mmCIF file of the N, C-alpha and C atoms, coordinates in Angstrom:
data_MODEL
# 
_entry.id   MODEL 
# 
loop_
_atom_site.group_PDB 
_atom_site.id 
_atom_site.type_symbol 
_atom_site.label_atom_id 
_atom_site.label_alt_id 
_atom_site.label_comp_id 
_atom_site.label_asym_id 
_atom_site.label_entity_id 
_atom_site.label_seq_id 
_atom_site.pdbx_PDB_ins_code 
_atom_site.Cartn_x 
_atom_site.Cartn_y 
_atom_site.Cartn_z 
_atom_site.occupancy 
_atom_site.B_iso_or_equiv 
_atom_site.pdbx_formal_charge 
_atom_site.auth_seq_id 
_atom_site.auth_comp_id 
_atom_site.auth_asym_id 
_atom_site.auth_atom_id 
_atom_site.pdbx_PDB_model_num 
ATOM 1   N N  . MET A 1 1  ? 14.560  -10.808 8.760   1.00 0.00 ? 1  MET A N  1 
ATOM 2   C CA . MET A 1 1  ? 14.217  -12.075 8.146   1.00 0.00 ? 1  MET A CA 1 
ATOM 3   C C  . MET A 1 1  ? 13.280  -11.803 6.969   1.00 0.00 ? 1  MET A C  1 
ATOM 4   N N  . LEU A 1 2  ? 13.584  -12.403 5.831   1.00 0.00 ? 2  LEU A N  1 
ATOM 5   C CA . LEU A 1 2  ? 12.821  -12.162 4.604   1.00 0.00 ? 2  LEU A CA 1 
ATOM 6   C C  . LEU A 1 2  ? 11.377  -12.627 4.720   1.00 0.00 ? 2  LEU A C  1 
ATOM 7   N N  . LEU A 1 3  ? 11.150  -13.767 5.311   1.00 0.00 ? 3  LEU A N  1 
ATOM 8   C CA . LEU A 1 3  ? 9.787   -14.271 5.448   1.00 0.00 ? 3  LEU A CA 1 
ATOM 9   C C  . LEU A 1 3  ? 8.916   -13.290 6.220   1.00 0.00 ? 3  LEU A C  1 
ATOM 10  N N  . GLN A 1 4  ? 9.439   -12.700 7.255   1.00 0.00 ? 4  GLN A N  1 
ATOM 11  C CA . GLN A 1 4  ? 8.664   -11.730 8.033   1.00 0.00 ? 4  GLN A CA 1 
ATOM 12  C C  . GLN A 1 4  ? 8.337   -10.499 7.189   1.00 0.00 ? 4  GLN A C  1 
ATOM 13  N N  . LYS A 1 5  ? 9.254   -10.064 6.331   1.00 0.00 ? 5  LYS A N  1 
ATOM 14  C CA . LYS A 1 5  ? 8.993   -8.926  5.447   1.00 0.00 ? 5  LYS A CA 1 
ATOM 15  C C  . LYS A 1 5  ? 7.842   -9.263  4.492   1.00 0.00 ? 5  LYS A C  1 
ATOM 16  N N  . ILE A 1 6  ? 7.856   -10.493 3.981   1.00 0.00 ? 6  ILE A N  1 
ATOM 17  C CA . ILE A 1 6  ? 6.787   -10.927 3.071   1.00 0.00 ? 6  ILE A CA 1 
ATOM 18  C C  . ILE A 1 6  ? 5.454   -10.936 3.810   1.00 0.00 ? 6  ILE A C  1 
ATOM 19  N N  . ILE A 1 7  ? 5.445   -11.488 4.995   1.00 0.00 ? 7  ILE A N  1 
ATOM 20  C CA . ILE A 1 7  ? 4.217   -11.543 5.803   1.00 0.00 ? 7  ILE A CA 1 
ATOM 21  C C  . ILE A 1 7  ? 3.704   -10.134 6.089   1.00 0.00 ? 7  ILE A C  1 
ATOM 22  N N  . ASP A 1 8  ? 4.601   -9.224  6.433   1.00 0.00 ? 8  ASP A N  1 
ATOM 23  C CA . ASP A 1 8  ? 4.202   -7.840  6.708   1.00 0.00 ? 8  ASP A CA 1 
ATOM 24  C C  . ASP A 1 8  ? 3.570   -7.198  5.475   1.00 0.00 ? 8  ASP A C  1 
ATOM 25  N N  . GLU A 1 9  ? 4.132   -7.462  4.305   1.00 0.00 ? 9  GLU A N  1 
ATOM 26  C CA . GLU A 1 9  ? 3.572   -6.921  3.064   1.00 0.00 ? 9  GLU A CA 1 
ATOM 27  C C  . GLU A 1 9  ? 2.192   -7.507  2.798   1.00 0.00 ? 9  GLU A C  1 
ATOM 28  N N  . ILE A 1 10 ? 2.047   -8.794  3.005   1.00 0.00 ? 10 ILE A N  1 
ATOM 29  C CA . ILE A 1 10 ? 0.774   -9.472  2.764   1.00 0.00 ? 10 ILE A CA 1 
ATOM 30  C C  . ILE A 1 10 ? -0.323  -8.884  3.651   1.00 0.00 ? 10 ILE A C  1 
ATOM 31  N N  . LYS A 1 11 ? 0.017   -8.551  4.876   1.00 0.00 ? 11 LYS A N  1 
ATOM 32  C CA . LYS A 1 11 ? -0.966  -7.978  5.809   1.00 0.00 ? 11 LYS A CA 1 
ATOM 33  C C  . LYS A 1 11 ? -1.518  -6.655  5.298   1.00 0.00 ? 11 LYS A C  1 
ATOM 34  N N  . GLU A 1 12 ? -0.796  -5.981  4.429   1.00 0.00 ? 12 GLU A N  1 
ATOM 35  C CA . GLU A 1 12 ? -1.219  -4.689  3.899   1.00 0.00 ? 12 GLU A CA 1 
ATOM 36  C C  . GLU A 1 12 ? -2.079  -4.813  2.634   1.00 0.00 ? 12 GLU A C  1 
ATOM 37  N N  . ILE A 1 13 ? -2.225  -6.012  2.116   1.00 0.00 ? 13 ILE A N  1 
ATOM 38  C CA . ILE A 1 13 ? -3.000  -6.216  0.892   1.00 0.00 ? 13 ILE A CA 1 
ATOM 39  C C  . ILE A 1 13 ? -4.487  -6.218  1.237   1.00 0.00 ? 13 ILE A C  1 
ATOM 40  N N  . PRO A 1 14 ? -5.285  -5.439  0.507   1.00 0.00 ? 14 PRO A N  1 
ATOM 41  C CA . PRO A 1 14 ? -6.726  -5.386  0.775   1.00 0.00 ? 14 PRO A CA 1 
ATOM 42  C C  . PRO A 1 14 ? -7.374  -6.765  0.609   1.00 0.00 ? 14 PRO A C  1 
ATOM 43  N N  . GLU A 1 15 ? -8.388  -7.009  1.390   1.00 0.00 ? 15 GLU A N  1 
ATOM 44  C CA . GLU A 1 15 ? -9.080  -8.304  1.352   1.00 0.00 ? 15 GLU A CA 1 
ATOM 45  C C  . GLU A 1 15 ? -9.607  -8.614  -0.044  1.00 0.00 ? 15 GLU A C  1 
ATOM 46  N N  . SER A 1 16 ? -10.002 -7.601  -0.776  1.00 0.00 ? 16 SER A N  1 
ATOM 47  C CA . SER A 1 16 ? -10.548 -7.800  -2.116  1.00 0.00 ? 16 SER A CA 1 
ATOM 48  C C  . SER A 1 16 ? -9.514  -8.368  -3.095  1.00 0.00 ? 16 SER A C  1 
ATOM 49  N N  . ARG A 1 17 ? -8.239  -8.292  -2.766  1.00 0.00 ? 17 ARG A N  1 
ATOM 50  C CA . ARG A 1 17 ? -7.183  -8.789  -3.655  1.00 0.00 ? 17 ARG A CA 1 
ATOM 51  C C  . ARG A 1 17 ? -6.524  -10.062 -3.131  1.00 0.00 ? 17 ARG A C  1 
ATOM 52  N N  . GLN A 1 18 ? -6.974  -10.566 -1.997  1.00 0.00 ? 18 GLN A N  1 
ATOM 53  C CA . GLN A 1 18 ? -6.326  -11.726 -1.379  1.00 0.00 ? 18 GLN A CA 1 
ATOM 54  C C  . GLN A 1 18 ? -6.454  -12.992 -2.222  1.00 0.00 ? 18 GLN A C  1 
ATOM 55  N N  . GLU A 1 19 ? -7.598  -13.197 -2.854  1.00 0.00 ? 19 GLU A N  1 
ATOM 56  C CA . GLU A 1 19 ? -7.791  -14.383 -3.702  1.00 0.00 ? 19 GLU A CA 1 
ATOM 57  C C  . GLU A 1 19 ? -6.801  -14.362 -4.869  1.00 0.00 ? 19 GLU A C  1 
ATOM 58  N N  . GLU A 1 20 ? -6.633  -13.207 -5.454  1.00 0.00 ? 20 GLU A N  1 
ATOM 59  C CA . GLU A 1 20 ? -5.683  -13.041 -6.553  1.00 0.00 ? 20 GLU A CA 1 
ATOM 60  C C  . GLU A 1 20 ? -4.255  -13.352 -6.083  1.00 0.00 ? 20 GLU A C  1 
ATOM 61  N N  . LEU A 1 21 ? -3.904  -12.867 -4.917  1.00 0.00 ? 21 LEU A N  1 
ATOM 62  C CA . LEU A 1 21 ? -2.586  -13.132 -4.352  1.00 0.00 ? 21 LEU A CA 1 
ATOM 63  C C  . LEU A 1 21 ? -2.402  -14.630 -4.092  1.00 0.00 ? 21 LEU A C  1 
ATOM 64  N N  . TYR A 1 22 ? -3.424  -15.257 -3.560  1.00 0.00 ? 22 TYR A N  1 
ATOM 65  C CA . TYR A 1 22 ? -3.359  -16.688 -3.269  1.00 0.00 ? 22 TYR A CA 1 
ATOM 66  C C  . TYR A 1 22 ? -3.086  -17.485 -4.546  1.00 0.00 ? 22 TYR A C  1 
ATOM 67  N N  . ARG A 1 23 ? -3.799  -17.155 -5.626  1.00 0.00 ? 23 ARG A N  1 
ATOM 68  C CA . ARG A 1 23 ? -3.574  -17.854 -6.905  1.00 0.00 ? 23 ARG A CA 1 
ATOM 69  C C  . ARG A 1 23 ? -2.163  -17.603 -7.417  1.00 0.00 ? 23 ARG A C  1 
ATOM 70  N N  . LEU A 1 24 ? -1.678  -16.400 -7.267  1.00 0.00 ? 24 LEU A N  1 
ATOM 71  C CA . LEU A 1 24 ? -0.335  -16.060 -7.704  1.00 0.00 ? 24 LEU A CA 1 
ATOM 72  C C  . LEU A 1 24 ? 0.715   -16.854 -6.930  1.00 0.00 ? 24 LEU A C  1 
ATOM 73  N N  . VAL A 1 25 ? 0.537   -16.960 -5.629  1.00 0.00 ? 25 VAL A N  1 
ATOM 74  C CA . VAL A 1 25 ? 1.477   -17.724 -4.804  1.00 0.00 ? 25 VAL A CA 1 
ATOM 75  C C  . VAL A 1 25 ? 1.451   -19.192 -5.203  1.00 0.00 ? 25 VAL A C  1 
ATOM 76  N N  . GLN A 1 26 ? 0.267   -19.757 -5.426  1.00 0.00 ? 26 GLN A N  1 
ATOM 77  C CA . GLN A 1 26 ? 0.169   -21.153 -5.854  1.00 0.00 ? 26 GLN A CA 1 
ATOM 78  C C  . GLN A 1 26 ? 0.865   -21.361 -7.190  1.00 0.00 ? 26 GLN A C  1 
ATOM 79  N N  . GLU A 1 27 ? 0.615   -20.467 -8.121  1.00 0.00 ? 27 GLU A N  1 
ATOM 80  C CA . GLU A 1 27 ? 1.229   -20.555 -9.443  1.00 0.00 ? 27 GLU A CA 1 
ATOM 81  C C  . GLU A 1 27 ? 2.750   -20.498 -9.329  1.00 0.00 ? 27 GLU A C  1 
ATOM 82  N N  . PHE A 1 28 ? 3.241   -19.586 -8.529  1.00 0.00 ? 28 PHE A N  1 
ATOM 83  C CA . PHE A 1 28 ? 4.682   -19.437 -8.334  1.00 0.00 ? 28 PHE A CA 1 
ATOM 84  C C  . PHE A 1 28 ? 5.276   -20.686 -7.705  1.00 0.00 ? 28 PHE A C  1 
ATOM 85  N N  . ARG A 1 29 ? 4.590   -21.219 -6.704  1.00 0.00 ? 29 ARG A N  1 
ATOM 86  C CA . ARG A 1 29 ? 5.093   -22.395 -5.992  1.00 0.00 ? 29 ARG A CA 1 
ATOM 87  C C  . ARG A 1 29 ? 5.162   -23.620 -6.888  1.00 0.00 ? 29 ARG A C  1 
ATOM 88  N N  . HIS A 1 30 ? 4.203   -23.769 -7.786  1.00 0.00 ? 30 HIS A N  1 
ATOM 89  C CA . HIS A 1 30 ? 4.147   -24.950 -8.643  1.00 0.00 ? 30 HIS A CA 1 
ATOM 90  C C  . HIS A 1 30 ? 4.881   -24.768 -9.969  1.00 0.00 ? 30 HIS A C  1 
ATOM 91  N N  . ARG A 1 31 ? 5.378   -23.587 -10.221 1.00 0.00 ? 31 ARG A N  1 
ATOM 92  C CA . ARG A 1 31 ? 6.026   -23.293 -11.503 1.00 0.00 ? 31 ARG A CA 1 
ATOM 93  C C  . ARG A 1 31 ? 7.189   -24.222 -11.768 1.00 0.00 ? 31 ARG A C  1 
ATOM 94  N N  . ASP A 1 32 ? 8.002   -24.525 -10.775 1.00 0.00 ? 32 ASP A N  1 
ATOM 95  C CA . ASP A 1 32 ? 9.166   -25.384 -10.973 1.00 0.00 ? 32 ASP A CA 1 
ATOM 96  C C  . ASP A 1 32 ? 8.786   -26.829 -11.224 1.00 0.00 ? 32 ASP A C  1 
ATOM 97  N N  . GLU A 1 33 ? 7.543   -27.198 -10.925 1.00 0.00 ? 33 GLU A N  1 
ATOM 98  C CA . GLU A 1 33 ? 7.110   -28.574 -11.115 1.00 0.00 ? 33 GLU A CA 1 
ATOM 99  C C  . GLU A 1 33 ? 6.697   -28.854 -12.548 1.00 0.00 ? 33 GLU A C  1 
ATOM 100 N N  . THR A 1 34 ? 6.508   -27.816 -13.352 1.00 0.00 ? 34 THR A N  1 
ATOM 101 C CA . THR A 1 34 ? 6.102   -28.018 -14.733 1.00 0.00 ? 34 THR A CA 1 
ATOM 102 C C  . THR A 1 34 ? 7.338   -28.185 -15.605 1.00 0.00 ? 34 THR A C  1 
ATOM 103 N N  . VAL A 1 35 ? 7.195   -28.931 -16.664 1.00 0.00 ? 35 VAL A N  1 
ATOM 104 C CA . VAL A 1 35 ? 8.302   -29.168 -17.587 1.00 0.00 ? 35 VAL A CA 1 
ATOM 105 C C  . VAL A 1 35 ? 8.241   -28.102 -18.677 1.00 0.00 ? 35 VAL A C  1 
ATOM 106 N N  . GLU A 1 36 ? 9.306   -27.370 -18.803 1.00 0.00 ? 36 GLU A N  1 
ATOM 107 C CA . GLU A 1 36 ? 9.393   -26.370 -19.857 1.00 0.00 ? 36 GLU A CA 1 
ATOM 108 C C  . GLU A 1 36 ? 9.709   -27.080 -21.170 1.00 0.00 ? 36 GLU A C  1 
ATOM 109 N N  . PRO A 1 37 ? 9.125   -26.625 -22.288 1.00 0.00 ? 37 PRO A N  1 
ATOM 110 C CA . PRO A 1 37 ? 9.352   -27.311 -23.564 1.00 0.00 ? 37 PRO A CA 1 
ATOM 111 C C  . PRO A 1 37 ? 10.830  -27.441 -23.927 1.00 0.00 ? 37 PRO A C  1 
ATOM 112 N N  . TYR A 1 38 ? 11.631  -26.442 -23.600 1.00 0.00 ? 38 TYR A N  1 
ATOM 113 C CA . TYR A 1 38 ? 13.047  -26.503 -23.957 1.00 0.00 ? 38 TYR A CA 1 
ATOM 114 C C  . TYR A 1 38 ? 13.834  -27.450 -23.061 1.00 0.00 ? 38 TYR A C  1 
ATOM 115 N N  . ASN A 1 39 ? 13.198  -28.005 -22.029 1.00 0.00 ? 39 ASN A N  1 
ATOM 116 C CA . ASN A 1 39 ? 13.857  -28.981 -21.172 1.00 0.00 ? 39 ASN A CA 1 
ATOM 117 C C  . ASN A 1 39 ? 13.458  -30.411 -21.522 1.00 0.00 ? 39 ASN A C  1 
ATOM 118 N N  . THR A 1 40 ? 12.610  -30.565 -22.548 1.00 0.00 ? 40 THR A N  1 
ATOM 119 C CA . THR A 1 40 ? 12.144  -31.884 -22.942 1.00 0.00 ? 40 THR A CA 1 
ATOM 120 C C  . THR A 1 40 ? 13.282  -32.624 -23.644 1.00 0.00 ? 40 THR A C  1 
ATOM 121 N N  . PRO A 1 41 ? 13.565  -33.853 -23.214 1.00 0.00 ? 41 PRO A N  1 
ATOM 122 C CA . PRO A 1 41 ? 14.641  -34.623 -23.859 1.00 0.00 ? 41 PRO A CA 1 
ATOM 123 C C  . PRO A 1 41 ? 14.358  -34.846 -25.343 1.00 0.00 ? 41 PRO A C  1 
ATOM 124 N N  . GLU A 1 42 ? 15.418  -34.843 -26.143 1.00 0.00 ? 42 GLU A N  1 
ATOM 125 C CA . GLU A 1 42 ? 15.292  -35.025 -27.589 1.00 0.00 ? 42 GLU A CA 1 
ATOM 126 C C  . GLU A 1 42 ? 14.519  -36.285 -27.948 1.00 0.00 ? 42 GLU A C  1 
ATOM 127 N N  . GLU A 1 43 ? 14.804  -37.370 -27.236 1.00 0.00 ? 43 GLU A N  1 
ATOM 128 C CA . GLU A 1 43 ? 14.130  -38.639 -27.538 1.00 0.00 ? 43 GLU A CA 1 
ATOM 129 C C  . GLU A 1 43 ? 12.623  -38.516 -27.380 1.00 0.00 ? 43 GLU A C  1 
ATOM 130 N N  . GLU A 1 44 ? 12.196  -37.776 -26.357 1.00 0.00 ? 44 GLU A N  1 
ATOM 131 C CA . GLU A 1 44 ? 10.766  -37.587 -26.110 1.00 0.00 ? 44 GLU A CA 1 
ATOM 132 C C  . GLU A 1 44 ? 10.136  -36.749 -27.217 1.00 0.00 ? 44 GLU A C  1 
ATOM 133 N N  . ILE A 1 45 ? 10.850  -35.742 -27.674 1.00 0.00 ? 45 ILE A N  1 
ATOM 134 C CA . ILE A 1 45 ? 10.357  -34.899 -28.763 1.00 0.00 ? 45 ILE A CA 1 
ATOM 135 C C  . ILE A 1 45 ? 10.207  -35.731 -30.029 1.00 0.00 ? 45 ILE A C  1 
ATOM 136 N N  . ILE A 1 46 ? 11.241  -36.497 -30.355 1.00 0.00 ? 46 ILE A N  1 
ATOM 137 C CA . ILE A 1 46 ? 11.209  -37.338 -31.558 1.00 0.00 ? 46 ILE A CA 1 
ATOM 138 C C  . ILE A 1 46 ? 10.075  -38.359 -31.476 1.00 0.00 ? 46 ILE A C  1 
ATOM 139 N N  . GLU A 1 47 ? 9.899   -38.974 -30.322 1.00 0.00 ? 47 GLU A N  1 
ATOM 140 C CA . GLU A 1 47 ? 8.813   -39.937 -30.147 1.00 0.00 ? 47 GLU A CA 1 
ATOM 141 C C  . GLU A 1 47 ? 7.455   -39.262 -30.330 1.00 0.00 ? 47 GLU A C  1 
ATOM 142 N N  . GLY A 1 48 ? 7.297   -38.045 -29.836 1.00 0.00 ? 48 GLY A N  1 
ATOM 143 C CA . GLY A 1 48 ? 6.054   -37.299 -30.014 1.00 0.00 ? 48 GLY A CA 1 
ATOM 144 C C  . GLY A 1 48 ? 5.775   -37.011 -31.484 1.00 0.00 ? 48 GLY A C  1 
ATOM 145 N N  . ILE A 1 49 ? 6.812   -36.673 -32.228 1.00 0.00 ? 49 ILE A N  1 
ATOM 146 C CA . ILE A 1 49 ? 6.661   -36.423 -33.665 1.00 0.00 ? 49 ILE A CA 1 
ATOM 147 C C  . ILE A 1 49 ? 6.272   -37.715 -34.375 1.00 0.00 ? 49 ILE A C  1 
ATOM 148 N N  . ARG A 1 50 ? 6.921   -38.804 -34.036 1.00 0.00 ? 50 ARG A N  1 
ATOM 149 C CA . ARG A 1 50 ? 6.589   -40.106 -34.637 1.00 0.00 ? 50 ARG A CA 1 
ATOM 150 C C  . ARG A 1 50 ? 5.134   -40.485 -34.354 1.00 0.00 ? 50 ARG A C  1 
ATOM 151 N N  . GLU A 1 51 ? 4.701   -40.292 -33.100 1.00 0.00 ? 51 GLU A N  1 
ATOM 152 C CA . GLU A 1 51 ? 3.332   -40.630 -32.737 1.00 0.00 ? 51 GLU A CA 1 
ATOM 153 C C  . GLU A 1 51 ? 2.343   -39.750 -33.497 1.00 0.00 ? 51 GLU A C  1 
ATOM 154 N N  . GLY A 1 52 ? 2.657   -38.481 -33.633 1.00 0.00 ? 52 GLY A N  1 
ATOM 155 C CA . GLY A 1 52 ? 1.799   -37.576 -34.400 1.00 0.00 ? 52 GLY A CA 1 
ATOM 156 C C  . GLY A 1 52 ? 1.692   -37.994 -35.857 1.00 0.00 ? 52 GLY A C  1 
ATOM 157 N N  . MET A 1 53 ? 2.802   -38.389 -36.438 1.00 0.00 ? 53 MET A N  1 
ATOM 158 C CA . MET A 1 53 ? 2.796   -38.858 -37.826 1.00 0.00 ? 53 MET A CA 1 
ATOM 159 C C  . MET A 1 53 ? 1.989   -40.149 -37.954 1.00 0.00 ? 53 MET A C  1 
ATOM 160 N N  . ARG A 1 54 ? 2.151   -41.060 -36.995 1.00 0.00 ? 54 ARG A N  1 
ATOM 161 C CA . ARG A 1 54 ? 1.413   -42.321 -37.026 1.00 0.00 ? 54 ARG A CA 1 
ATOM 162 C C  . ARG A 1 54 ? -0.089  -42.040 -36.980 1.00 0.00 ? 54 ARG A C  1 
ATOM 163 N N  . GLN A 1 55 ? -0.487  -41.123 -36.086 1.00 0.00 ? 55 GLN A N  1 
ATOM 164 C CA . GLN A 1 55 ? -1.901  -40.779 -35.958 1.00 0.00 ? 55 GLN A CA 1 
ATOM 165 C C  . GLN A 1 55 ? -2.426  -40.135 -37.240 1.00 0.00 ? 55 GLN A C  1 
ATOM 166 N N  . ALA A 1 56 ? -1.641  -39.246 -37.817 1.00 0.00 ? 56 ALA A N  1 
ATOM 167 C CA . ALA A 1 56 ? -2.069  -38.571 -39.048 1.00 0.00 ? 56 ALA A CA 1 
ATOM 168 C C  . ALA A 1 56 ? -2.229  -39.576 -40.179 1.00 0.00 ? 56 ALA A C  1 
ATOM 169 N N  . LEU A 1 57 ? -1.267  -40.469 -40.343 1.00 0.00 ? 57 LEU A N  1 
ATOM 170 C CA . LEU A 1 57 ? -1.328  -41.464 -41.417 1.00 0.00 ? 57 LEU A CA 1 
ATOM 171 C C  . LEU A 1 57 ? -2.468  -42.457 -41.208 1.00 0.00 ? 57 LEU A C  1 
ATOM 172 N N  . ALA A 1 58 ? -2.843  -42.697 -39.954 1.00 0.00 ? 58 ALA A N  1 
ATOM 173 C CA . ALA A 1 58 ? -3.941  -43.612 -39.646 1.00 0.00 ? 58 ALA A CA 1 
ATOM 174 C C  . ALA A 1 58 ? -5.295  -42.904 -39.712 1.00 0.00 ? 58 ALA A C  1 
ATOM 175 N N  . GLY A 1 59 ? -5.277  -41.607 -39.997 1.00 0.00 ? 59 GLY A N  1 
ATOM 176 C CA . GLY A 1 59 ? -6.531  -40.860 -40.083 1.00 0.00 ? 59 GLY A CA 1 
ATOM 177 C C  . GLY A 1 59 ? -7.087  -40.447 -38.730 1.00 0.00 ? 59 GLY A C  1 
ATOM 178 N N  . GLU A 1 60 ? -6.280  -40.564 -37.699 1.00 0.00 ? 60 GLU A N  1 
ATOM 179 C CA . GLU A 1 60 ? -6.705  -40.177 -36.347 1.00 0.00 ? 60 GLU A CA 1 
ATOM 180 C C  . GLU A 1 60 ? -6.459  -38.683 -36.164 1.00 0.00 ? 60 GLU A C  1 
ATOM 181 N N  . VAL A 1 61 ? -7.322  -37.902 -36.785 1.00 0.00 ? 61 VAL A N  1 
ATOM 182 C CA . VAL A 1 61 ? -7.135  -36.453 -36.767 1.00 0.00 ? 61 VAL A CA 1 
ATOM 183 C C  . VAL A 1 61 ? -8.402  -35.772 -36.271 1.00 0.00 ? 61 VAL A C  1 
ATOM 184 N N  . ILE A 1 62 ? -8.264  -34.523 -35.873 1.00 0.00 ? 62 ILE A N  1 
ATOM 185 C CA . ILE A 1 62 ? -9.397  -33.695 -35.465 1.00 0.00 ? 62 ILE A CA 1 
ATOM 186 C C  . ILE A 1 62 ? -9.657  -32.720 -36.605 1.00 0.00 ? 62 ILE A C  1 
ATOM 187 N N  . PRO A 1 63 ? -10.890 -32.682 -37.125 1.00 0.00 ? 63 PRO A N  1 
ATOM 188 C CA . PRO A 1 63 ? -11.190 -31.724 -38.184 1.00 0.00 ? 63 PRO A CA 1 
ATOM 189 C C  . PRO A 1 63 ? -10.864 -30.299 -37.729 1.00 0.00 ? 63 PRO A C  1 
ATOM 190 N N  . LEU A 1 64 ? -10.312 -29.526 -38.619 1.00 0.00 ? 64 LEU A N  1 
ATOM 191 C CA . LEU A 1 64 ? -9.868  -28.177 -38.290 1.00 0.00 ? 64 LEU A CA 1 
ATOM 192 C C  . LEU A 1 64 ? -10.981 -27.338 -37.667 1.00 0.00 ? 64 LEU A C  1 
ATOM 193 N N  . GLU A 1 65 ? -12.201 -27.479 -38.166 1.00 0.00 ? 65 GLU A N  1 
ATOM 194 C CA . GLU A 1 65 ? -13.304 -26.672 -37.638 1.00 0.00 ? 65 GLU A CA 1 
ATOM 195 C C  . GLU A 1 65 ? -13.664 -27.057 -36.203 1.00 0.00 ? 65 GLU A C  1 
ATOM 196 N N  . GLU A 1 66 ? -13.241 -28.228 -35.748 1.00 0.00 ? 66 GLU A N  1 
ATOM 197 C CA . GLU A 1 66 ? -13.512 -28.665 -34.367 1.00 0.00 ? 66 GLU A CA 1 
ATOM 198 C C  . GLU A 1 66 ? -12.328 -28.409 -33.428 1.00 0.00 ? 66 GLU A C  1 
ATOM 199 N N  . MET A 1 67 ? -11.192 -28.090 -33.993 1.00 0.00 ? 67 MET A N  1 
ATOM 200 C CA . MET A 1 67 ? -9.961  -28.001 -33.202 1.00 0.00 ? 67 MET A CA 1 
ATOM 201 C C  . MET A 1 67 ? -10.038 -26.977 -32.061 1.00 0.00 ? 67 MET A C  1 
ATOM 202 N N  . TRP A 1 68 ? -10.728 -25.867 -32.284 1.00 0.00 ? 68 TRP A N  1 
ATOM 203 C CA . TRP A 1 68 ? -10.759 -24.800 -31.290 1.00 0.00 ? 68 TRP A CA 1 
ATOM 204 C C  . TRP A 1 68 ? -12.035 -24.792 -30.471 1.00 0.00 ? 68 TRP A C  1 
ATOM 205 N N  . GLU A 1 69 ? -12.907 -25.800 -30.662 1.00 0.00 ? 69 GLU A N  1 
ATOM 206 C CA . GLU A 1 69 ? -14.128 -25.860 -29.873 1.00 0.00 ? 69 GLU A CA 1 
ATOM 207 C C  . GLU A 1 69 ? -13.807 -25.965 -28.386 1.00 0.00 ? 69 GLU A C  1 
ATOM 208 N N  . ASP A 1 70 ? -14.612 -25.336 -27.570 1.00 0.00 ? 70 ASP A N  1 
ATOM 209 C CA . ASP A 1 70 ? -14.493 -25.387 -26.104 1.00 0.00 ? 70 ASP A CA 1 
ATOM 210 C C  . ASP A 1 70 ? -13.220 -24.739 -25.569 1.00 0.00 ? 70 ASP A C  1 
ATOM 211 N N  . ILE A 1 71 ? -12.532 -23.977 -26.396 1.00 0.00 ? 71 ILE A N  1 
ATOM 212 C CA . ILE A 1 71 ? -11.355 -23.249 -25.925 1.00 0.00 ? 71 ILE A CA 1 
ATOM 213 C C  . ILE A 1 71 ? -11.763 -21.790 -25.787 1.00 0.00 ? 71 ILE A C  1 
ATOM 214 N N  . ASP A 1 72 ? -11.686 -21.294 -24.563 1.00 0.00 ? 72 ASP A N  1 
ATOM 215 C CA . ASP A 1 72 ? -12.098 -19.933 -24.271 1.00 0.00 ? 72 ASP A CA 1 
ATOM 216 C C  . ASP A 1 72 ? -10.905 -19.003 -24.447 1.00 0.00 ? 72 ASP A C  1 
ATOM 217 N N  . VAL A 1 73 ? -10.948 -18.166 -25.466 1.00 0.00 ? 73 VAL A N  1 
ATOM 218 C CA . VAL A 1 73 ? -9.867  -17.223 -25.715 1.00 0.00 ? 73 VAL A CA 1 
ATOM 219 C C  . VAL A 1 73 ? -10.382 -15.824 -25.439 1.00 0.00 ? 73 VAL A C  1 
ATOM 220 N N  . ASP A 1 74 ? -9.702  -15.138 -24.544 1.00 0.00 ? 74 ASP A N  1 
ATOM 221 C CA . ASP A 1 74 ? -10.131 -13.776 -24.197 1.00 0.00 ? 74 ASP A CA 1 
ATOM 222 C C  . ASP A 1 74 ? -9.544  -12.774 -25.145 1.00 0.00 ? 74 ASP A C  1 
# 
């Protein structure tokens, strides 16, 4: 049984790496729940572009120097 093989492998993982494994399993489990950009319906994409243009024309913009604030890039 495949599940038992997975469980047996997990038992061999050092405790120091268990948190990392847990996050990986969560990420894997929830991966199918996220919408991939290439699966976005055309109408939704077009509406997003229209909304962006409306915001830009109305002056609802973020200054470029503020755009990357609070974004942690390693």
